Structure formats: C-alpha cells, structure tokens
All heavy atoms as an XYZ file, in Angstrom:
648
protein
N      21.995    -22.582    -60.571
C      20.778    -22.374    -61.325
C      19.521    -23.164    -60.807
O      18.538    -22.690    -60.749
C      21.127    -22.852    -62.777
C      19.965    -22.796    -63.687
S      19.443    -21.104    -64.039
C      18.014    -21.355    -64.989
N      19.862    -24.486    -60.404
C      18.772    -25.260    -59.797
C      18.219    -24.725    -58.542
O      17.081    -24.832    -58.285
C      19.240    -26.729    -59.652
C      19.309    -27.405    -60.963
O      18.634    -27.045    -61.975
N      20.070    -28.439    -60.930
N      19.249    -24.218    -57.791
C      18.750    -23.576    -56.484
C      17.698    -22.379    -56.745
O      16.634    -22.402    -55.996
C      19.897    -23.069    -55.642
C      19.529    -22.428    -54.317
C      20.815    -22.012    -53.708
C      20.457    -21.408    -52.329
N      21.580    -20.970    -51.596
N      18.023    -21.601    -57.637
C      17.094    -20.489    -58.043
C      15.857    -21.047    -58.635
O      14.762    -20.304    -58.441
C      17.791    -19.470    -58.910
C      19.036    -18.866    -58.292
N      18.912    -18.141    -57.180
C      20.286    -18.968    -58.641
C      20.122    -17.719    -56.778
N      20.989    -18.172    -57.758
N      15.884    -22.024    -59.449
C      14.736    -22.631    -60.087
C      13.768    -23.162    -59.056
O      12.519    -22.857    -59.113
C      15.160    -23.766    -61.030
C      13.969    -24.383    -61.755
C      13.379    -23.326    -62.734
C      14.493    -25.572    -62.531
N      14.238    -23.931    -57.978
C      13.381    -24.371    -56.903
C      12.783    -23.185    -56.152
O      11.610    -23.278    -55.707
C      14.148    -25.270    -56.079
C      14.353    -26.623    -56.542
C      15.578    -27.116    -56.886
C      13.399    -27.462    -56.744
C      15.778    -28.395    -57.423
C      13.406    -28.814    -57.222
C      14.652    -29.247    -57.681
N      13.559    -22.175    -55.853
C      12.987    -21.012    -55.211
C      11.957    -20.345    -55.964
O      10.878    -19.986    -55.375
C      14.249    -20.045    -54.853
O      15.157    -20.712    -54.150
C      13.721    -18.797    -54.134
N      12.058    -20.053    -57.175
C      11.156    -19.525    -58.108
C       9.886    -20.382    -58.049
O       8.777    -19.858    -58.028
C      11.682    -19.128    -59.495
C      10.504    -18.839    -60.470
C      12.652    -18.124    -59.426
N      10.026    -21.714    -58.271
C       8.883    -22.650    -58.298
C       8.101    -22.487    -56.961
O       6.897    -22.527    -56.980
C       9.350    -23.979    -58.598
N       8.831    -22.398    -55.861
C       8.216    -22.414    -54.516
C       7.339    -21.180    -54.371
O       6.140    -21.163    -54.114
C       9.203    -22.518    -53.375
C       8.594    -22.112    -52.097
C       7.756    -23.001    -51.407
C       8.841    -20.892    -51.443
C       7.147    -22.758    -50.294
C       8.218    -20.642    -50.306
C       7.409    -21.511    -49.610
N       7.847    -20.041    -54.746
C       7.239    -18.739    -54.564
C       6.041    -18.589    -55.551
O       4.987    -18.066    -55.252
C       8.121    -17.593    -54.753
C       8.992    -17.321    -53.446
C      10.352    -17.482    -53.537
C       8.310    -17.046    -52.319
C      10.995    -17.301    -52.238
C       8.974    -16.838    -51.162
C      10.366    -16.949    -51.091
N       6.128    -19.256    -56.755
C       5.000    -19.311    -57.755
C       3.829    -20.070    -57.153
O       2.659    -19.656    -57.197
C       5.364    -19.727    -59.038
C       6.261    -18.747    -59.930
C       6.688    -19.439    -61.221
C       5.460    -17.470    -60.154
N       4.220    -21.240    -56.577
C       3.242    -22.065    -55.938
C       2.541    -21.386    -54.820
O       1.311    -21.481    -54.593
N       3.340    -20.763    -53.978
C       2.806    -20.033    -52.765
C       1.949    -18.955    -53.223
O       0.939    -18.682    -52.530
C       3.938    -19.591    -51.857
N       2.324    -18.195    -54.303
C       1.558    -17.252    -54.745
C       0.171    -17.595    -55.239
O      -0.862    -17.045    -54.993
C       2.325    -16.400    -55.796
C       1.616    -15.210    -56.544
C       1.360    -14.103    -55.513
C       2.352    -14.748    -57.690
N       0.102    -18.820    -55.799
C      -1.078    -19.400    -56.326
C      -1.993    -19.778    -55.154
O      -3.161    -19.539    -55.218
N      -1.409    -20.290    -54.125
C      -2.231    -20.639    -52.939
C      -2.909    -19.451    -52.264
O      -4.106    -19.419    -51.831
C      -1.463    -21.532    -51.921
C      -2.131    -21.761    -50.653
C      -1.015    -22.871    -52.539
N      -2.002    -18.414    -52.151
C      -2.434    -17.185    -51.523
C      -3.557    -16.556    -52.379
O      -4.567    -16.038    -51.974
C      -1.274    -16.207    -51.224
C      -1.741    -14.841    -50.927
C      -0.343    -16.781    -50.177
N      -3.249    -16.480    -53.677
C      -4.298    -15.940    -54.540
C      -5.638    -16.613    -54.537
O      -6.689    -15.963    -54.505
C      -3.700    -16.061    -56.046
C      -4.580    -15.441    -57.182
C      -5.330    -14.287    -57.190
C      -4.838    -16.063    -58.435
N      -5.945    -14.116    -58.262
C      -5.623    -15.212    -59.117
C      -4.397    -17.261    -59.025
C      -6.104    -15.501    -60.362
C      -4.918    -17.492    -60.255
C      -5.702    -16.812    -60.978
N      -5.685    -17.902    -54.449
C      -6.872    -18.665    -54.378
C      -7.447    -18.316    -52.993
O      -8.664    -18.184    -52.928
C      -6.623    -20.210    -54.536
C      -6.174    -20.512    -55.946
C      -7.873    -20.998    -54.242
C      -7.165    -20.151    -57.086
N      -6.708    -18.343    -51.998
C      -7.207    -18.027    -50.675
C      -7.915    -16.674    -50.558
O      -8.926    -16.484    -49.847
N      -7.239    -15.687    -51.109
C      -7.828    -14.304    -51.156
C      -9.156    -14.325    -51.862
O     -10.126    -13.564    -51.392
C      -6.861    -13.315    -51.745
C      -7.507    -11.992    -52.128
C      -5.640    -13.108    -50.894
N      -9.416    -15.092    -52.739
C     -10.638    -15.251    -53.451
C     -11.836    -15.754    -52.600
O     -13.013    -15.469    -52.946
N     -11.362    -16.443    -51.569
C     -12.472    -17.020    -50.695
C     -12.678    -16.313    -49.423
O     -13.477    -16.803    -48.578
C     -11.951    -18.503    -50.381
C     -12.074    -19.601    -51.479
C     -10.912    -20.421    -51.749
C     -13.213    -19.646    -52.196
C     -11.056    -21.264    -52.776
C     -13.296    -20.571    -53.209
C     -12.233    -21.355    -53.467
N     -12.038    -15.150    -49.222
C     -12.056    -14.451    -47.952
C     -13.514    -14.073    -47.637
O     -13.985    -14.344    -46.596
C     -11.259    -13.228    -47.964
C      -9.786    -13.622    -47.807
C     -11.534    -12.265    -46.861
C      -8.719    -12.503    -47.968
N     -14.312    -13.431    -48.567
C     -15.686    -13.054    -48.302
C     -16.747    -14.042    -48.814
O     -17.949    -13.714    -48.573
C     -15.926    -11.746    -48.922
C     -15.054    -10.742    -48.303
N     -15.167    -10.237    -46.998
C     -14.036     -9.930    -48.854
C     -14.210     -9.314    -46.752
N     -13.569     -9.185    -47.857
N     -16.413    -15.138    -49.414
C     -17.479    -16.052    -50.082
C     -17.604    -17.406    -49.266
O     -18.763    -17.754    -49.133
C     -17.107    -16.279    -51.520
O     -15.808    -17.006    -51.614
N     -16.589    -17.973    -48.867
C     -16.801    -19.304    -48.181
C     -15.621    -19.559    -47.125
O     -14.536    -19.734    -47.510
C     -16.676    -20.484    -49.284
O     -16.714    -21.646    -48.762
N     -16.148    -19.730    -45.973
C     -15.214    -19.890    -44.849
C     -14.593    -21.300    -45.019
O     -13.355    -21.509    -44.755
C     -15.891    -19.755    -43.545
C     -14.923    -20.083    -42.365
C     -13.866    -19.230    -42.007
C     -15.050    -21.289    -41.637
C     -13.037    -19.467    -40.924
C     -14.169    -21.632    -40.666
C     -13.177    -20.754    -40.281
N     -15.336    -22.348    -45.332
C     -14.796    -23.650    -45.523
C     -13.881    -23.767    -46.551
O     -12.721    -24.322    -46.380
C     -16.026    -24.594    -45.882
C     -15.659    -26.081    -45.998
C     -15.011    -26.563    -44.743
C     -16.875    -26.881    -46.356
N     -14.062    -23.116    -47.691
C     -13.046    -23.238    -48.756
C     -11.756    -22.442    -48.356
O     -10.610    -22.800    -48.697
C     -13.606    -22.538    -49.964
N     -11.929    -21.310    -47.595
C     -10.809    -20.618    -47.126
C      -9.971    -21.440    -46.071
O      -8.736    -21.459    -46.058
C     -11.214    -19.289    -46.402
C     -10.123    -18.422    -45.786
C      -9.160    -17.999    -46.887
C     -10.680    -17.259    -45.154
N     -10.644    -22.196    -45.229
C     -10.002    -22.988    -44.313
C      -9.138    -24.111    -45.035
O      -8.110    -24.514    -44.601
C     -11.015    -23.655    -43.231
N      -9.744    -24.776    -46.010
C      -9.219    -25.801    -46.802
C      -7.975    -25.232    -47.475
O      -6.903    -25.874    -47.567
C     -10.131    -26.525    -47.782
C     -11.291    -27.388    -47.095
S     -10.432    -28.602    -46.054
C      -9.513    -29.617    -47.263
N      -8.184    -24.043    -48.094
C      -6.933    -23.411    -48.755
C      -5.836    -23.173    -47.839
O      -4.663    -23.323    -48.127
C      -7.397    -22.190    -49.454
O      -8.485    -22.466    -50.360
C      -6.310    -21.571    -50.329
N      -6.163    -22.738    -46.561
C      -5.122    -22.569    -45.509
C      -4.472    -23.872    -45.132
O      -3.286    -23.901    -45.053
C      -5.862    -21.942    -44.293
O      -6.467    -20.697    -44.590
C      -4.759    -21.554    -43.201
N      -5.177    -24.953    -45.106
C      -4.584    -26.245    -44.791
C      -3.716    -26.596    -45.848
O      -2.535    -27.100    -45.728
C      -5.589    -27.277    -44.469
C      -5.132    -28.681    -44.452
C      -6.479    -27.041    -43.221
N      -4.144    -26.424    -47.148
C      -3.193    -26.735    -48.224
C      -1.968    -25.942    -48.175
O      -0.854    -26.331    -48.574
C      -4.028    -26.585    -49.518
C      -5.082    -27.533    -49.819
C      -3.091    -26.461    -50.757
C      -6.075    -27.304    -50.870
N      -2.180    -24.598    -47.870
C      -0.892    -23.732    -47.832
C       0.072    -24.261    -46.751
O       1.277    -24.153    -46.857
N      -0.470    -24.630    -45.559
C       0.356    -25.091    -44.513
C       1.095    -26.264    -44.847
O       2.239    -26.548    -44.665
C      -0.412    -25.305    -43.217
C       0.330    -26.093    -42.191
C      -0.952    -23.976    -42.650
N       0.345    -27.324    -45.452
C       1.020    -28.543    -46.010
C       2.049    -28.317    -47.050
O       3.231    -28.865    -47.093
C      -0.017    -29.527    -46.456
C       0.607    -30.681    -47.191
C      -0.896    -29.982    -45.284
N       1.840    -27.290    -47.857
C       2.759    -26.821    -48.999
C       3.983    -26.363    -48.366
O       5.167    -26.656    -48.735
C       2.066    -25.875    -49.859
C       2.964    -25.333    -51.009
C       3.094    -26.127    -52.133
C       3.546    -24.126    -51.015
C       3.882    -25.683    -53.232
C       4.271    -23.696    -51.981
C       4.524    -24.491    -53.111
O       5.299    -24.084    -54.169
N       3.789    -25.480    -47.339
C       5.086    -24.935    -46.521
C       5.843    -25.894    -45.870
O       7.105    -25.870    -45.952
C       4.589    -23.858    -45.686
N       5.166    -26.891    -45.233
C       5.859    -28.001    -44.619
C       6.547    -28.833    -45.586
O       7.744    -29.245    -45.293
C       4.801    -28.894    -43.818
C       5.484    -29.972    -43.090
C       6.204    -29.718    -41.879
C       5.372    -31.315    -43.535
C       6.772    -30.833    -41.246
C       5.981    -32.320    -42.853
C       6.724    -32.058    -41.740
N       5.949    -29.077    -46.717
C       6.627    -29.914    -47.856
C       7.898    -29.201    -48.215
O       9.000    -29.762    -48.571
N       7.868    -27.852    -48.523
C       8.937    -26.989    -48.881
C      10.099    -26.996    -47.814
O      11.192    -27.198    -48.212
C       8.544    -25.612    -49.209
N       9.683    -27.037    -46.641
C      10.684    -27.105    -45.487
C      11.417    -28.407    -45.539
O      12.641    -28.490    -45.261
C       9.991    -26.818    -44.158
C      10.919    -26.992    -43.043
C      11.929    -25.948    -42.680
C      10.772    -27.975    -42.048
C      12.816    -26.104    -41.581
C      11.645    -28.152    -41.100
C      12.583    -27.201    -40.745
N      10.667    -29.491    -45.695
C      11.324    -30.916    -45.679
C      12.208    -31.052    -47.014
O      13.140    -31.510    -46.746
C      10.172    -31.923    -45.717
C       9.374    -32.116    -44.526
C      10.260    -32.827    -43.423
O      10.989    -33.811    -43.836
O      10.186    -32.410    -42.237
N      11.695    -30.467    -48.066
C      12.627    -30.528    -49.224
C      13.980    -29.657    -49.011
O      15.020    -30.202    -49.409
C      11.814    -30.081    -50.429
C      12.592    -30.092    -51.797
C      12.974    -31.438    -52.172
C      11.745    -29.503    -52.851
N      13.829    -28.686    -48.416
C      15.065    -27.801    -48.102
C      15.990    -28.530    -47.223
O      17.178    -28.567    -47.430
C      14.630    -26.500    -47.427
C      15.674    -25.573    -47.224
C      15.253    -24.203    -46.575
N      16.326    -23.326    -46.218
C      16.767    -23.213    -44.962
N      16.294    -23.961    -43.983
N      17.826    -22.371    -44.764
N      15.423    -29.285    -46.120
C      16.258    -29.930    -45.249
C      16.942    -31.179    -46.011
O      18.152    -31.498    -45.682
C      15.565    -30.561    -44.096
C      15.164    -29.529    -43.069
C      14.421    -30.177    -41.823
O      13.613    -31.113    -42.011
N      14.684    -29.615    -40.661
N      16.174    -31.809    -46.939
C      16.766    -32.928    -47.651
C      17.881    -32.321    -48.548
O      18.966    -33.116    -48.776
C      15.648    -33.567    -48.474
C      16.134    -34.698    -49.397
C      16.524    -35.937    -48.860
C      16.312    -34.519    -50.629
C      17.037    -36.978    -49.632
C      16.695    -35.564    -51.510
C      17.074    -36.733    -50.913
N      17.667    -31.247    -49.277
C      18.643    -30.874    -50.076
C      19.995    -30.432    -49.303
O      21.102    -30.660    -49.856
C      18.112    -29.561    -50.868
C      17.140    -29.981    -51.954
C      16.475    -28.889    -52.611
N      17.507    -27.912    -53.400
C      17.996    -28.100    -54.495
N      17.603    -29.120    -55.291
N      18.859    -27.226    -55.035
N      19.851    -29.885    -48.099
C      21.009    -29.518    -47.327
C      21.688    -30.814    -46.902
O      23.031    -30.858    -46.963
C      20.595    -28.705    -46.014
C      20.156    -27.313    -46.328
C      19.784    -26.539    -45.095
O      19.410    -27.148    -44.123
N      19.810    -25.272    -45.174
N      21.013    -31.802    -46.432
C      21.573    -33.129    -46.129
C      22.366    -33.751    -47.365
O      23.405    -34.238    -47.189
C      20.598    -34.085    -45.526
N      21.796    -33.707    -48.450
C      22.289    -34.308    -49.657
C      23.561    -33.519    -50.082
O      24.534    -34.042    -50.552
C      21.263    -34.292    -50.726
O      20.119    -34.959    -50.307
C      21.829    -34.974    -51.958
N      23.532    -32.108    -49.760
C      24.751    -31.423    -50.169
C      25.991    -31.820    -49.274
O      27.148    -31.895    -49.704
C      24.593    -29.904    -50.058
O      24.360    -29.585    -48.666
N      25.747    -32.164    -48.014
C      26.826    -32.625    -47.130
C      27.350    -33.893    -47.562
O      28.503    -34.188    -47.539
C      26.407    -32.741    -45.567
O      25.304    -33.789    -45.451
C      25.915    -31.524    -45.106
N      26.401    -34.800    -48.202
C      26.842    -36.051    -48.757
C      27.742    -35.953    -49.935
O      28.740    -36.462    -50.052
C      25.663    -37.027    -49.023
C      26.020    -38.309    -49.706
C      26.841    -39.225    -48.806
C      24.735    -39.023    -50.042
N      27.221    -35.038    -50.757
C      28.134    -34.788    -52.075
C      29.424    -34.217    -51.697
O      30.444    -34.613    -52.302
C      27.371    -33.725    -52.947
N      29.534    -33.276    -50.705
C      30.749    -32.662    -50.354
C      31.743    -33.796    -49.703
O      32.903    -33.820    -49.941
C      30.607    -31.566    -49.349
N      31.155    -34.633    -48.933
C      31.961    -35.781    -48.250
C      32.327    -36.742    -49.313
O      33.561    -37.227    -49.245
C      31.052    -36.488    -47.180
N      31.609    -37.038    -50.372
C      31.992    -37.913    -51.335
C      33.068    -37.348    -52.225
O      33.938    -38.106    -52.816
C      30.881    -38.352    -52.253
C      29.813    -39.170    -51.693
C      28.554    -39.289    -52.519
C      30.395    -40.654    -51.355
N      33.137    -36.134    -52.468
C      34.173    -35.360    -53.153
C      35.462    -35.368    -52.424
O      36.511    -35.262    -53.120
C      33.742    -33.975    -53.473
N      35.540    -35.591    -51.163
C      36.752    -35.524    -50.442
C      37.116    -36.811    -49.685
O      37.609    -36.888    -48.584
C      36.685    -34.393    -49.392
O      35.615    -34.720    -48.558
C      36.544    -33.019    -49.996
N      36.804    -37.918    -50.259
C      37.135    -39.231    -49.687
C      38.738    -39.404    -49.788
O      39.234    -39.416    -50.892
C      36.523    -40.374    -50.490
C      34.962    -40.296    -50.273
C      36.980    -41.771    -49.934
C      34.216    -41.359    -51.051
N      39.324    -39.668    -48.670
C      40.839    -39.864    -48.748
C      41.079    -41.249    -49.353
O      40.237    -42.243    -49.250
C      41.190    -39.795    -47.285
C      39.989    -40.040    -46.421
C      38.892    -39.630    -47.318
N      42.317    -41.389    -49.897
C      42.746    -42.686    -50.415
C      42.847    -43.751    -49.436
O      42.555    -44.864    -49.611
C      43.924    -42.453    -51.298
C      43.721    -41.696    -52.556
C      44.824    -41.777    -53.510
O      45.586    -42.834    -53.529
O      44.937    -40.763    -54.315
N      43.456    -43.316    -48.352
C      43.740    -44.320    -47.242
C      42.656    -44.027    -46.242
O      42.836    -43.170    -45.293
C      45.052    -44.271    -46.691
C      46.134    -44.595    -47.569
O      45.843    -45.379    -48.545
N      47.298    -44.021    -47.508
N      41.570    -44.829    -46.207
C      40.441    -44.622    -45.234
C      40.421    -45.802    -44.309
O      39.838    -46.890    -44.531
C      39.205    -44.534    -46.004
C      37.943    -44.177    -45.160
C      38.127    -42.756    -44.599
C      36.635    -44.151    -46.054
N      41.125    -45.689    -43.152
C      41.212    -46.879    -42.193
C      39.852    -47.247    -41.605
O      39.542    -48.375    -41.360
C      42.218    -46.448    -41.147
C      42.191    -44.974    -41.167
C      41.794    -44.538    -42.592
N      39.009    -46.206    -41.356
C      37.766    -46.504    -40.652
C      36.666    -45.303    -41.285
O      37.061    -44.233    -41.660
C      37.803    -46.307    -39.140
N      35.471    -45.841    -41.267
C      34.459    -44.886    -41.813
C      33.965    -43.811    -40.799
O      33.423    -42.895    -41.212
C      33.233    -45.748    -42.345
C      33.383    -46.403    -43.592
C      32.193    -47.249    -43.864
C      33.634    -45.615    -44.706
N      34.179    -43.989    -39.570
C      33.754    -43.135    -38.576
C      34.088    -41.715    -38.767
O      33.248    -40.871    -38.633
N      35.396    -41.433    -38.967
C      35.763    -40.094    -39.245
C      35.252    -39.461    -40.498
O      34.878    -38.236    -40.477
N      35.048    -40.229    -41.524
C      34.668    -39.720    -42.759
C      33.158    -39.476    -42.634
O      32.611    -38.541    -43.163
C      34.926    -40.741    -43.884
C      34.318    -40.240    -45.134
C      34.837    -39.292    -46.015
C      33.024    -40.643    -45.823
N      33.975    -39.129    -47.192
C      32.853    -39.965    -47.042
C      32.057    -41.666    -45.491
C      31.903    -40.263    -47.903
C      31.113    -41.881    -46.385
C      30.948    -41.156    -47.629
N      32.465    -40.316    -41.934
C      30.841    -40.211    -41.769
C      30.542    -38.973    -40.946
O      29.400    -38.554    -40.969
C      30.364    -41.558    -41.146
C      30.071    -42.670    -42.203
C      29.658    -43.829    -41.462
C      29.201    -42.228    -43.259
N      31.466    -38.567    -40.112
C      31.246    -37.347    -39.319
C      30.862    -36.120    -40.211
O      30.186    -35.195    -39.764
C      32.356    -37.055    -38.448
C      32.488    -37.969    -37.256
O      31.424    -38.609    -36.976
O      33.593    -38.179    -36.681
N      31.302    -36.200    -41.488
C      31.073    -34.970    -42.422
C      29.800    -35.091    -43.053
O      29.433    -34.211    -43.728
C      32.215    -34.895    -43.467
C      33.547    -34.658    -42.763
N      33.900    -33.586    -42.118
C      34.608    -35.538    -42.666
C      35.227    -33.652    -41.724
N      35.677    -34.853    -42.005
N      29.062    -36.301    -42.876
C      27.797    -36.486    -43.584
C      26.648    -36.156    -42.523
O      26.822    -36.542    -41.347
C      27.660    -37.878    -44.090
C      26.291    -38.107    -44.742
C      28.850    -38.279    -45.052
N      25.561    -35.605    -42.982
C      24.384    -35.336    -42.132
C      23.954    -36.557    -41.457
O      23.973    -37.646    -41.923
C      23.285    -34.693    -42.930
C      22.272    -34.054    -42.188
N      21.113    -34.706    -41.809
C      22.138    -32.828    -41.650
C      20.334    -33.989    -41.114
N      20.980    -32.775    -40.930
N      23.477    -36.401    -40.279
C      23.060    -37.539    -39.389
C      21.955    -38.362    -40.123
O      21.892    -39.605    -39.947
C      22.563    -37.048    -38.070
C      23.744    -36.625    -37.210
O      24.896    -36.938    -37.350
N      23.398    -35.779    -36.222
N      21.044    -37.766    -40.843
C      20.033    -38.533    -41.463
C      20.468    -39.373    -42.602
O      19.744    -40.281    -42.987
C      18.918    -37.584    -41.929
O      19.461    -36.826    -42.961
N      21.613    -39.213    -43.037
C      22.207    -39.975    -44.184
C      23.304    -40.932    -43.883
O      23.812    -41.655    -44.624
C      22.693    -39.005    -45.246
C      21.660    -38.110    -45.943
C      22.288    -37.172    -46.912
C      20.624    -38.899    -46.649
N      23.612    -40.892    -42.509
C      24.620    -41.914    -42.042
C      23.915    -43.266    -41.858
O      24.526    -44.250    -41.951
C      25.188    -41.463    -40.692
C      26.034    -40.159    -40.871
C      26.601    -39.784    -39.494
O      26.384    -40.365    -38.453
N      27.170    -38.670    -39.450
C-alpha cells in the first residue's frame, strides 16, 4: 500500500510541476526556466528516495534472517546494501 501511495504522490507532484510549466510556455521564459529547475530537482529527489527505499528494504530483509549463531558479521553484512554497511 505504501509503495503505491508514494508512486501516486510522486506523479501528482510531477503533474503539478508540468501543469505550472505549461502555463509559462508563452508568457515568461524566466518562470519556465525556474519551473524546469524545480522539476529537475524534484525528479532527482524522487530518485534519491527510491534508492534509499531499496537500500532500506535490503536491511529489513537481512534483519529478518539473522542466524542464531553468528560467528562474524562479514557474511551477514554482505546481504545489506553497501550504503548501510
């Protein structure tokens, strides 16, 4: 459910940026350029959030499968994303 909620929220936000940008096509180049910059930063933020959610899911999966006898963390940490090790 949460995955779909984030997807819907992203597309609604992107639709809002595009809608505002279309309104500036024939009226103001500066406003259109700023809206384009806002859209690029918005897309970059969504990409970063997607990567973070993927990394966090590997941590959740690794935490769910911790063996009882764990002699060393190295083998277990191989299942966790590099950014979270």
